SEDOVO-179813 format. One line per 4 residues: number of its first residue (from 1); for each residue x, y, z of C-alpha. Coordinates in steps of 0.02 Angstrom, whole numbers, padded with zeros to 5 digits. Each point is the difference from the previous one (the first is absolute). Layout:
N
NUM	X Y Z | ... $
This chain:
294
1	07886 06519 -02229 | 00061 00059 00169 | 00185 00007 00032 | 00084 -00103 00136 $
5	00157 00042 00094 | 00129 00036 -00135 | 00154 00001 00112 | 00117 -00143 -00049 $
9	-00017 -00141 00124 | 00052 -00178 00027 | -00128 -00125 00065 | 00076 -00153 00083 $
13	-00109 -00149 00040 | 00043 -00182 00020 | 00137 -00041 -00126 | -00057 00141 -00114 $
17	00049 00181 -00028 | -00097 00121 -00110 | 00071 00166 -00062 | -00147 00118 -00024 $
21	00104 00116 -00109 | 00055 -00126 -00130 | -00136 -00131 00028 | 00135 -00133 00018 $
25	-00048 -00151 00105 | 00141 -00104 00074 | -00003 -00166 00090 | 00154 -00044 00103 $
29	00088 00142 -00091 | -00040 -00069 -00173 | -00113 00096 -00120 | -00170 -00073 -00041 $
33	-00104 00028 -00158 | -00069 00177 -00001 | -00178 00022 00063 | -00120 00093 -00115 $
37	-00046 00177 00047 | -00172 -00024 00079 | 00054 -00157 00093 | 00154 00095 00061 $
41	-00106 00146 00064 | -00116 -00121 00090 | 00148 -00087 00083 | 00074 00168 00056 $
45	-00168 00054 00070 | -00020 -00162 00097 | 00178 00014 00066 | -00030 00180 00055 $
49	-00149 -00058 00100 | 00063 -00167 00061 | -00117 -00085 00125 | -00139 00118 -00056 $
53	-00146 -00041 -00113 | 00010 00090 -00168 | -00174 00005 -00075 | -00038 -00030 -00182 $
57	-00067 00178 -00009 | 00167 00069 00060 | 00089 -00100 -00135 | -00122 00062 -00131 $
61	00029 00182 00050 | 00188 -00021 00000 | 00019 -00096 -00162 | -00149 00035 -00111 $
65	-00056 00177 -00038 | -00185 00033 00021 | -00022 00033 -00187 | 00087 -00162 -00051 $
69	-00118 -00133 -00063 | 00071 -00171 00040 | -00058 -00163 00072 | 00064 00046 00174 $
73	-00031 -00168 00082 | 00090 -00094 -00137 | 00144 00124 -00003 | 00022 -00003 00188 $
77	-00008 -00190 00012 | 00128 -00014 -00140 | 00118 00123 00087 | -00017 -00089 00168 $
81	00039 -00166 -00084 | 00155 00078 -00077 | 00056 00060 00171 | -00025 -00173 00074 $
85	00091 -00083 -00144 | 00149 00116 00023 | 00009 -00040 00186 | -00035 -00186 -00016 $
89	-00158 00027 00101 | -00174 -00078 -00010 | -00175 00054 00045 | -00038 -00166 00085 $
93	00153 00005 00115 | 00062 00180 00000 | 00171 00046 00069 | -00011 00182 -00055 $
97	-00162 00056 -00083 | -00159 -00050 00089 | -00171 00017 -00080 | -00142 00059 00111 $
101	-00163 -00039 -00093 | -00106 00154 -00036 | 00127 00109 00092 | 00164 00004 -00093 $
105	00178 -00059 00026 | 00131 00004 00137 | 00188 -00026 00000 | 00030 -00118 00146 $
109	00189 -00017 00003 | 00112 00115 00104 | 00068 00144 -00104 | 00151 00112 00020 $
113	-00012 00167 -00090 | 00159 00096 -00038 | -00015 00177 -00069 | 00159 00044 -00095 $
117	00077 00172 -00008 | 00130 00013 -00137 | 00072 00173 00037 | 00109 -00013 00155 $
121	00158 00092 00053 | 00166 -00070 -00060 | 00063 -00140 00111 | -00167 -00023 00087 $
125	-00036 -00164 -00086 | -00170 -00052 -00068 | -00139 00063 00109 | -00161 -00097 00025 $
129	-00156 00046 00091 | -00079 -00154 00077 | -00181 00010 00053 | 00005 -00045 00184 $
133	-00121 -00096 00109 | -00125 00142 00004 | 00013 00060 -00179 | 00131 00134 00037 $
137	00158 00017 -00108 | 00166 -00038 00084 | 00159 00048 -00092 | 00136 -00130 -00013 $
141	00172 00037 -00074 | 00063 -00156 -00083 | 00187 00028 -00001 | 00092 -00164 -00001 $
145	00110 00056 00144 | -00149 00041 00109 | -00084 -00167 -00030 | 00155 -00108 00018 $
149	00074 00091 00148 | -00154 -00021 00107 | -00008 -00153 00111 | -00189 00022 00012 $
153	-00122 -00072 -00125 | -00041 00105 -00153 | -00177 00002 -00069 | 00066 -00082 -00159 $
157	00062 -00150 00099 | -00168 -00038 00079 | -00159 -00081 -00067 | -00158 00103 -00019 $
161	-00131 -00042 00131 | -00185 00044 00003 | -00032 00161 00094 | -00127 -00081 00117 $
165	00126 -00133 00050 | 00127 00136 00039 | -00126 00097 00105 | -00051 -00154 00100 $
169	00177 -00063 00034 | 00070 00173 00039 | -00145 00038 00117 | 00020 -00167 00090 $
173	00183 00040 00034 | -00047 00169 00074 | -00135 -00082 00106 | 00124 -00131 00062 $
177	00123 00135 00055 | -00141 00097 00084 | -00052 -00154 00100 | 00181 -00033 00051 $
181	00020 00179 00062 | -00160 -00005 00102 | 00041 -00169 00079 | 00173 00062 00045 $
185	-00066 00157 00083 | -00136 -00097 00092 | 00132 -00119 00070 | 00133 00127 00041 $
189	00029 -00074 00173 | 00038 -00170 -00078 | 00121 00078 -00125 | 00086 00098 00138 $
193	00020 -00155 00106 | 00078 -00096 -00144 | 00118 00142 -00046 | 00061 00015 00179 $
197	00099 -00159 -00030 | 00087 00076 -00152 | 00127 00098 00101 | 00059 00179 -00013 $
201	-00087 00041 -00165 | -00170 -00065 00056 | -00076 00170 00036 | 00064 00075 -00163 $
205	-00074 -00143 -00101 | -00163 00011 00097 | -00012 00186 -00036 | 00039 -00027 -00185 $
209	-00139 -00128 -00019 | -00126 00110 00092 | 00042 00147 -00113 | -00008 -00111 -00155 $
213	-00173 -00063 00049 | -00062 00176 00042 | 00061 00068 -00167 | -00050 -00155 -00096 $
217	-00185 00009 00047 | -00038 00165 -00090 | 00111 -00050 -00147 | -00093 -00165 -00025 $
221	-00168 00086 00021 | 00051 00124 -00135 | 00051 -00139 -00120 | -00158 -00099 00035 $
225	-00107 00153 -00031 | 00098 00042 -00157 | -00032 -00173 -00070 | -00183 -00002 00051 $
229	-00037 00169 -00079 | 00124 -00018 -00144 | 00103 00154 00037 | 00077 00079 -00154 $
233	00186 -00029 -00020 | 00017 -00123 00144 | 00143 -00088 -00091 | 00101 00160 -00003 $
237	-00041 00041 00181 | 00048 -00175 00056 | 00168 00012 -00087 | 00035 00159 00097 $
241	-00052 -00086 00162 | 00097 -00158 -00038 | 00170 00046 00079 | -00088 00049 00161 $
245	-00112 -00155 -00002 | 00150 -00110 -00035 | 00086 00059 00160 | -00162 -00015 00099 $
249	-00041 -00174 -00063 | 00177 -00068 00017 | 00000 00053 00183 | -00168 -00081 00022 $
253	00069 -00164 -00068 | 00083 -00024 00171 | -00166 -00024 00089 | -00017 -00189 -00028 $
257	00148 -00023 00116 | -00109 00068 00141 | -00099 -00162 -00013 | 00147 -00118 -00020 $
261	-00045 -00093 00160 | -00176 -00032 -00066 | 00034 -00038 -00183 | 00180 -00061 00001 $
265	00158 00072 -00076 | -00026 -00078 -00172 | -00173 00072 -00027 | 00056 00168 00069 $
269	00141 00007 -00128 | -00117 -00052 -00142 | -00129 00131 00049 | 00132 00135 00015 $
273	00066 -00045 -00173 | -00176 00016 -00073 | -00022 00169 00084 | 00168 00057 -00070 $
277	-00065 -00038 -00175 | -00172 00081 00019 | 00047 00181 -00037 | 00077 -00055 -00165 $
281	-00153 -00105 -00041 | -00112 00153 00025 | 00105 00100 -00122 | -00002 -00142 -00127 $
285	-00188 -00019 00016 | -00031 00181 -00045 | 00121 -00013 -00145 | -00088 -00157 -00064 $
289	-00166 00092 00004 | 00076 00164 -00054 | -00024 -00028 -00184 | -00180 -00049 00012 $
293	-00138 00126 -00012 | -00032 -00026 00181 $
């Protein structure tokens, strides 16, 4: 029987949490009846490869040694049924374990994988490694002070979202910004004419917006490319970029007021408020997809 990843991990999915080290399954923080060994190993393997098809042959190689004489089909079907019973799942209407006839099985719910490291320096708090959007580990120090003192969302506060949903929404935001920048630069004369009525700071504001658009274009192209090609460690890179992007995007939130004559003051304020929120939504999106295996 081949060995899987033996590093202690927590798998979080739906209302459940599975500790790979102890085999304990919890639902809403409450322990559930223990899953038998082969069913437990199948569940761990499916969670490790969430959204991927795990073939029956892969399960045979992992769980049944080649020199073991058993009724494999019966044993596998029994173990899968035990997994489904533990999760309150069904083959007819699966929420977690999907059967693909003649191919194998697939775990279809979003999964957060946390790799625990028990030996940390004194005072450092418990350290987790969360598998980020592209399968790369990101260290998170879970000191209570760090979590509570931050006004920004923590990954523990947010729901887990499918990786494809994160990619689509995040990419659409970058594309929206890119379109805004290009339209602004194409209509520079219009923007300049509007800003001329803003008094002594008009030229400074005009220059700030031009620089923001010029810098924003390569930044958005980078983020779009990173999402399209699934750059390794994008979550970590984005967190480093976030303070800079926050300043850039908050400045850009002023642009709806350039069109106040066309769209009205109320809509300009609403649009500016949405743009003020967008940098935080991008960060939250990556955190929500950060625990999934993609």
